[in-house]
C-alpha positions in Angstrom: -0.8 -16.4 -12.9 -0.5 -13.1 -12.4 -3.2 -12.8 -10.1 -0.7 -15.2 -7.5 1.8 -13.2 -8.4 0.6 -10.4 -7.3 -1.4 -12.1 -4.1 2.2 -13.4 -3.3 4.1 -9.8 -3.3 1.3 -8.5 -1.5 1.4 -10.8 1.3 5.3 -10.3 1.0 5.3 -6.6 1.6 2.7 -6.5 4.2 4.3 -9.2 6.7 7.5 -7.0 5.8 5.6 -3.8 7.7 4.3 -6.0 10.7 7.7 -7.0 10.9 9.3 -3.6 11.2 7.0 -1.2 12.9 9.2 0.8 14.2 10.6 1.2 10.3 9.3 3.9 8.4 7.2 2.1 5.2 9.9 4.9 2.4 12.8 3.2 3.8 11.3 -0.3 3.9 11.0 0.6 0.3 14.0 1.8 0.0 15.9 -1.1 1.6 13.9 -3.8 -1.7 13.9 -1.8 -4.4 17.0 -1.4 -7.0 17.2 1.9 -8.3 16.1 1.6 -12.1 14.7 -1.8 -11.6 11.1 -3.0 -11.7 9.2 -2.4 -8.4 10.6 1.1 -8.1 8.2 1.4 -11.6 5.4 0.3 -9.9 6.3 2.4 -6.9 7.0 5.7 -8.7 3.7 5.1 -10.5 1.7 5.0 -7.6 3.1 7.9 -6.4 2.5 10.1 -9.6 -1.0 9.1 -9.8 -1.5 9.4 -5.7 -2.2 6.6 -5.1 -2.2 7.4 -1.3 -4.5 9.9 -1.6 -7.4 7.5 -3.3 -6.9 4.9 -0.4 -7.3 8.4 2.0 -10.4 9.3 0.6 -11.6 5.7 0.2 -11.3 5.1 3.8 -12.7 8.1 5.1 -15.6 6.9 3.2 -16.0 4.1 4.4 -15.7 5.4 8.3 -18.2 7.9 7.2 -20.4 5.3 6.2 -20.0 3.3 8.7 -20.9 5.8 11.0 -24.3 6.4 9.2 -24.8 3.2 9.3 -24.4 2.3 13.2 -27.3 5.6 13.7 -30.0 4.0 12.0 
């Protein structure tokens, strides 16, 4: 059940970003998160643990490896 709910939440967030390409993600977060609510607690944790930097690093490594493999 937790997996299903997580995937539904993720799908909803992705759809919201797709439907609002002109709106910064931080603004979309403010629109849907209640102050002191459960979702903002998760977002605050992601920010504190620098999730964006982790994802950026992972995608950079992925791109670099793809470039290396294309030269083989």
